[in-house]
N, C-alpha and C positions, 0 to 999 in steps of 0.2 A: 442376214443383214439388218434387216429391220428390227430386229431385236436389242441390237446396240445404240440406238436412234434414242436421244434423249430431247426433251420439250426445252423450248427457253425457258420456262419457269423452273423446271429441275436443274438447269445450268445457274442461273442465278441464285437458287436455293443454295446452290453447292457453295457458293462466291461466298466468303467470309465478310466482304466488304459490303455486300449488300444486304437490306433488312429485309422488305418481302418485295414481291413481284408489281404489286399498285405502285409503291413508294418508288421501285426503280424506274419505273415509267414515268411519273411525274419528274422524278431526276432528269432523266433523258432531255425530256422537255425543256426544262429550266436551262440545261446545260446549252441546250443549241441555241437558247435566245441571248445567255450571257455570251456565248462565243462571238452570234451576227453583232449583238450590241458593241463589244469589244472591238471587234473588225471595223464598224462603222462610225464608230466614235460617238456612239448616241445613248441615252439612259434605257434601261430595260424596258419600261411603259412605252418608249416608242417603237418596239419590235413587236412583229407576229409572224403568224405561224404560214407556212405557205406548204405544200407537200407535192410529192410527184409518183405515179403508180408505179410499182414494182412489175406489174405486166402490160404489156402492150393490147389496146383494144382493137379491134378490127370494124370498121363500120361500112355497111351496104345502104346505098340507095333506092329507089324505085326502078332506075335506069339501071341497076347492076353496078355501078361502079363502086368501089370501094378503096377505100385507104386503111392501113394502121397506123394506128400515133400511140404516143402512151402521155395519157392525162395529166397535166398539173395545173393547180389554181390555188386556191386558199383553202385554210381551214377555219370554217367559220365556229365553231363549237367543239370543246373536248368534254367528253364524259366519261366519269370514271367507268371501269370494268365491273359488271356481273358476274357472280358463279356461274359456271364450273371453271371458265376459262380465265376472267380477271384481265382481260385485251380492252385496254382504254378505246374507246370508240373516238373518231372525230367525223364531224359532220365537213363534208368539203363539197365545193364549187369549183367549177370549171367549164370552160367552153370548147366545143370540140373543132375541129379543122373545118366542117360544114356550119359553123357559128349558130350551133343550138347550144343551148345554155343547159347543165347537167346538175343535180345536187344528189349525194348519194352518203351512205356510211360507210368508214374505212376503219381497220385497225392498225396497229403497229405492223404486224406483218404483212399488211397490202403495200404501205406507201414506204417512201423516203421523206421524211420531214426536214423542212430548212426554214429559216428565218429570213426576213426581211425587214427594210424600214417601212414606217407607218404612210410613207407617199407613195410608195410602190403597190403596199397592201390596198390601199383606198383605189388606187387608178385599174388595179384587177375587179375590186370589188364594182366597181362603177361600169366598167365593161360587159360583167356578166350580168348586172341589173339591165342595162341598157339591152343587151341581146335578149334578156327573157322578156322584158316590156315589149318589143321590139315584135316580137313570136306571139303575144298576147294579143296584138291588134289585129 
């Protein structure tokens, strides 16, 4: 059964309309931004990327309390993929349910990419900075 599995790269290489895997990833990002710009009626430069993890995370504190949540936040940077996988990497930031700020690197296979307007993006960024600064003191 596993012999018949194909990778995402093999699927897009077989697609006659797709150029290469890296170009396809960039095209997906631009398409997401363009769709959001059209829906919101804003210029493309006012649209920013957000994300939601595909897999839920479980948090356990010192008291033994736990919660399961699906991280969602902002994408702060997109880094083109490197060999051998060529998956674009995203620097992401989010705040967990217990108000701790996190930063991590994710790939296309780890997250669901979305887009939002500049106002919402900056509000989320301020919230993450405020939480990070309050934990530093």
